C-alpha positions, 0 to 999 in steps of 0.5 A: 499499500506504501509503495503504491502511494509512493509511486502516485506521489512521484506521479503527481509531483513530476518533473517539468518545469513551472507553468502558470498557476491555477487561479492566478494570473498568467504571468509565466507563460513566456518563461515557461515556453523558454524553460521547455524550449516549447512552441506556444499556439494562442487561440481566442475564444468569447471572454477568454484564450487558450495558450497552449504549450507544446514541449519537445517531448511531445507533451502539451499544456493548454492554459485557460486564461479569462480576458482579466488574465487569470488561469480559470483552467489547465488540461494536459496531455502527454508522456510524462505528467506535468508539475501538478504542485506548480500548475495547481499552486494553491489548489494542490493540497486538495489534490493530496487530501483526495488522493490520501483518502481514495480508497479505490487504488488505480483508475482515474482521480476525479474530484468534484467540488464546487470551488475545484474541479480536477480530473486526472487518468492515463498510464505510463507514456500516456497521461491527460487530465484537466483542473478548473476552477468553477467560479473563475469560468468566464461568463457564457463559456461552458466548464467543458471548454477545459479540456 
């Protein structure tokens, strides 16, 4: 059991450099791009934008940014888990609590509360997930936009 928890903690902590942080302003995206040697692609939505970083290892992190510059959602996919401590910022504690109190080991990890939603699944060399703060999703944009 301790081995499973330790392995899960390693996956959660990952090894990728920092990203913009959920619930905070987007000011670190340019630094993230340089550290990862990633290509930055931007897409505009109604009341938000998507900053997508594609790294050389095939990983992708999409940061969903409101018109005010707040990161309201993050999604990822790739061969490794991103650094969730950095991505989730102050929300990381909720992820840790949910992972520790989880009865079933293996399978997707899903947290749904009024203030934080987290979904993550995958296996070695193929991880994907998303996290968002429902209260920060721009008016008129569905939460399903974070994917």
